N, C-alpha and C positions, 0 to 999 in steps of 0.2 A: 482494613484495620492495621495495616503494617505501619508502625511508627518506630523510628530508630532513635538511638541514644542521642540526646542533645536537642530533640524537638519538644515543643511544649504546646501543640495545638489542642483544640477541643476535639475529642474523639467521640463520634456518635457511637452508641452501643450497637455495633454491627455484630450480629450473632450468627452462628451456624445452626440451623434447625436440624436436630439429630433424628435420623431414622435408625436402621440397624447396622449401618456401615459407618466406620469411623473416617472422618476427614484427616488429612495430615495436620498434625498439631506441632508447632515449633515454638522456639523462644522460651524454653523452660530453664529452670535453674541448672546450670552446669557446675558451678562452684560458688562458695559463699562470697567470693570477692568479685564475681563477674556480674555484669548488668544484663537483665532480660531485654532483648532488643524488640520484643513484641509483647503485646498484651493479648492473650488468647482467651476468648469468651465464647462459650457455647450455650445454646438454649436447648434443653431437653423437654419435649412436650409429650405428655401422656394422658390418657383418659383415666388410668388407675395407677395406684402406687406400685402394684406388681409389674405393670407394663413399664413404669419408670425404671425399676430395677433391671428388667430385661434389657432395656435400651442402654443403660449405663454399662451393664455387663458386656453387651455387644461391642461397645466402643473400646473398652479398656480391659478386655479379658486377660491378655498376656501380662498387663501391668498388675492385675490383682493376683495372678498366679505367682508372679515374681515376689509380690509383697507377702503372700502366704508362705512361700518356701523360705523366704528370709526370716519371717516371724518364727516358724517352727525350728529353724536352725538355731535361733537365739534361745528359744525355749529349752532345747536340748542342751545347748552350751551352758546355760545358767542353772541346769539341774532342776527345772521347775516340774512339779508333779502334773503329768498330763491328765490324770484322773481328776485332780482337783479343778483343773481348767474346765474339763467337761461338765463337772457338777455346777460350777459357777455359771457357765454359759447356759445350761438348762434352766437355772433359776432366773436368769435375765430374760430368756425367751418367754417364760411364764409371766414376768412383769410386763413385757412388751405386749403380750397377747391381751392382758387385762387393761392396761393403761394407755398404750399407744400402738394399736394395730397397724396404722399406716406405715410406720417404720418397719415393722415385722414383714409386711407385704413387700416393701422395697427389698429387704434382705432376701426374701424367698425368691423374688424375681432375679436378683443378682446371683444367688446360689444356683438356681436352675440354669442360668445362661452360661456361667463360667465353670460349673462342675465342682465347686468347693462346698462341702457340707455347711448347712446353716449354722450348726454349733461352732464350727471353726471360724466362720465370719464373726460371730458374736464374741468368741474368745479373742480374736484380733482386736476388736473394738475395745474390749476390757483391758487387755494386757499390752496392746501395741504401744500406746503412748508412753508407758513406763519403759518398755524394752527399747524403743527407738528414741527415748529421751526427748519427746516432743515438748518444746517450750519449757525446758528444764529451768525453773525459777527465772523465767524470762518474761518479756512483754511489759510495756508501760502504756497505759491508756488514759484518755481524758474525755470529758463531755462538758460542753459549754452551751448555755442558752440565755436568752434575755432574762434579766437586765445586764448580764455579764458581757454579752457580745455587743459590738458597736454597730453592727449592720442588721440587727434584729433577726439573725439567722441562728440556727442550732448547728453545732459541730460535734462530731465524735471521732476520736483519733485512736490509732492502734499501731504502735511500733511492735511488729511481730518478730520476736527474737526466738532463736532456736539453736540447739547444739549441732555440732558437726554431723552427728549421726542423722539428724533430721534432714539436713540439706543434701546429704549424700542420697538418702532415700528418695528425695523429691526430684532426682535426676530422671526418674522414669516419666514417660510422657503423659501428663494429665493437663487439662486446661487450668489456667489460673483462676478463672471464675466460671461458675455454672449457674445459669438461670433455670431455676426449678419451676416448671409450668405443668402442674398436675390438676386436672379438673376437680373442683370442689375445695381447693386450698388457695390461700394467698400465694401469688407468684412471688418468689424471692430469689436473691442471689446468694450463693454460698462460696466459701473459700476453703480449700483443703482437698483431701482425697474424697471424691464423691461417695456418699452414703456412709463410709466407714469412719473417716476422720474429717469432718467438715463442720464449720460453723456458718449459719446464716448471718449475713451482715447487713442486708437491706431488703425490705419487702415492698410490695406495691402500695401499701398504705403509708409508707414513710417511716416505718419502724426500723431502727438501725441497732446494731449490737457489735461490741468488741469484747475480748476475753483475756483473762489472765489466769494461769494455773496457780493453785494455792494448795500446798502440801498440808494436810490435816490428818491427825491420827486418832481423834476421839469422836464420839457421837456417830460411829460408823454403822452401816447397815445396808440392806438390799433395797434397790429402787431403780429409777430411770437414770441412765448415764447423762452427764451434763450436756453432751452434744445432742442427745435425744430431746431433752427439755428445750434446748435452743431451737431445734427444728420444729417442735410443736408450737412454740411461741411465734416463730416466723410464719408458720402456716395458718395460724388462727387468730393472732392478736393484731391490734392496730395502734396501741399506745402503751406507755410504760406502766400504767396502773393495771391494765388487763394482764400484763406480763407478771407483775408482782402477785396478783391474785391467783394466777395459774400456778406459779411455782410453789406458792404456799400450800396449794391443795394437793400436790403430787408427792408420791413416795420418791425420795431422792437417794441415789446410790452414793455412798462414800466408803472407801476401802480401808482395810486395816493392815494390809501387807505392804512392803516397800514399793511394789510395782503399781499399786492402785491408790496409795495415799495421795499421789500428785494429781489424781483425777478431780480433786476439789477444784472448782472453778469460780472465780469472781467475774461476773458479767457486768458490763456497763451498757445501759440502754438509752436510746434517745428516740424521740418521735417528731413528726412534722408539725405538731402543735406546741412545741417548745418544752415538752416534758423530758426530763432526764432522771435516771435512777441507777443506783448501784445495788447489786444483789450478791449476797454471800450465803452459802449453806453447807451443812453436813446433812446426814440422814436425819439427825435429831434436832437440828437447829436451823433457823432461817432468819436472815436479817436483810433489811432493805432501807435505803436512805434515798429520799427524793430530792430533786433539785431545789424545791422551795425551802428545804431545810438548810441548804448550803449556799444560798444566794445565786444559784444557777451555774455553779461550777463543780466538777468532780475530777479528782486525780486518783489513779488506782494502779496498783502493782500486784505483788504476789503474797500478800499477807492480809489478815483480817483487820478491818478498820471499824466495823460495826458490831461484829460478834466478839465475845470474850475469848481470846485464844486459850485461856485456861479450860474452857469448855470444849473448844474445837481441837485442841492439840496443835494449833497453828504455829507458824514460825515466829520466833522473836528476833529482835534486832541483832543479837549476838550470833544467832544461827544463820541468818541471811541478811547481812548489812546492805547488800545491793538493793533489795526490794524496798527497804525503808528509805534509802538515799534517793532512789529514783522517784518514789512516790512523793516524798517531801519536796523534791525539786519541782515536780509537776505542779503540786499545789502552790508552791511559791511563785512560779511563773504565771499561773492563771490569776493569782491575786495581784501580781505586779501589773498585769495588763487588763485588769478588771474594767469593764465598761467599754473597752476598745478592742476586744478580741474579734478578729476576722480571719479570713483565709490566709492572708500573708503572715499574720501573727502566729497562726497555728502551724504553718510550715516552719517558722523559726523555732517554735517550741519543740516540735518533734525532732528537730535537727540539733538540739542542745547537747553540748558536751560539758556543761557545768561551768560555774564561775571560774575565771582565770585559766581555762583550758580550752581555748576556742578551736584548736586544730584537729584533735583526735580524741574520740571517745574511748571509754573503757567499760568494765562491767558495772561501774557505779553510775553511769550516765544514761539519760533517756535514749539518745542515739548510741547504741552499744556497738563495739567493734570486736571482731574475732581476735583471739590470741592463740594461734595454733599450738604454741609451745606449752600452754597451760593445761592442755588435755581436752578430751572430748566433751566435757561438761561445760566448757566455756561458751556462753551464748552470745550471739551478736544479732543485730537487726538485719533481717534478710529482705523484708518487705515493710512498707509503711503505708497506711491508709488514713485519709481524712475524708469522712463521709458528711455530706450535707443533706440531711433527711428532708428538708423543706423542698428542695429541688430534685431529689432522687439522684444525687450526683456522688460518684466515688472518685476521689483523687488518689491515684495509685502510683506509688513510687517503687520501682523494682530493685531496691537496694538500700544503701544508707541514704537517708534523706538529706544529710549534710552535703552530699556531693552528686546525687543523681536527680534527674528531673521527675516531676509529677506529671502523670497523664490524666486528663480529665475525661471521665466516662459518664455519659448522661443516660439515665434510666427512667426519665419521666414517662416514657412510652409504656411502662409497665402498668401504670395506674389508669 
């Protein structure tokens, strides 16, 4: 699976079946401006969720210990009340035990393998994204399906944007993609830090997903974290209608303090049957828009489109002009190419720097570029995905899509 910069071959989904010993993993993000020279994909196979956690812990124990020590250094540095963290973690464990035991079992296996208490791992899941500034008001996504596409396929895209803190953290050695193969669940592929900070992006049924953070301050309450809901959907659902029904039935976490308000997440979903949907939620409110209501296209960024932001406390255009500019540009391009959208067009759209600015992007463009002098919260596109649910294909770009190649990874063998 070794493919170097500048090549554009079809890559078979060659994976490493994981036992308790880690293989050498290379080609990870070294800096925001560098290209990944490899795409590392591992398959972790287990008969139970607990065993899955054990195996992940066996692979990346030192990475998790580094992550935990960095997290608690930040907690201390920001003066966060450790007792409050412990209380919140305990409440979340109770929620998991009631509504999603499989993830709790994965956490228990991970905890037992790496020697980090269960409560600490849950605390990292809750407060880590805010402390590490994961996806700080970043990411632009889209979904397209017939009749909008010219080749009768469905596409879902994700410009994954993150702050400097995030890309520094991702220097530690984890695979780019993990194939989750656990007996009794849909097999699915996830991106991120396994178990703790990961989103499932494609499952064996052809259900695909991309995400945008969405800071919201109202309608808050205890429930399942967004990544847990994503994992449940990937493990159990096969189409966008099942996903919407599942999310509406669950208690959903949304935070009220500055470090957890950004846990609000807008998800885009697509399936192999041509279904697409956009979901937004707080603890108190849930909104969904299906593709048949929008002509088979969806553009999305980091604000509410379907829920009233007066109810959610979501960001307005004056507070975050970038998200509104990127979302409007995405909708505009999808409409401009309506009826003719295909893979080549989608690659052009995710590389867009806006009208009249073809050479370099900024914080207002779909393909965002880092500006180190602007500070740590400046987000830039670090990875770009174009997923084809019909064929179970992930087109992976390890950098800015305006200048780096896409690698085509085929996962039809999952189904």
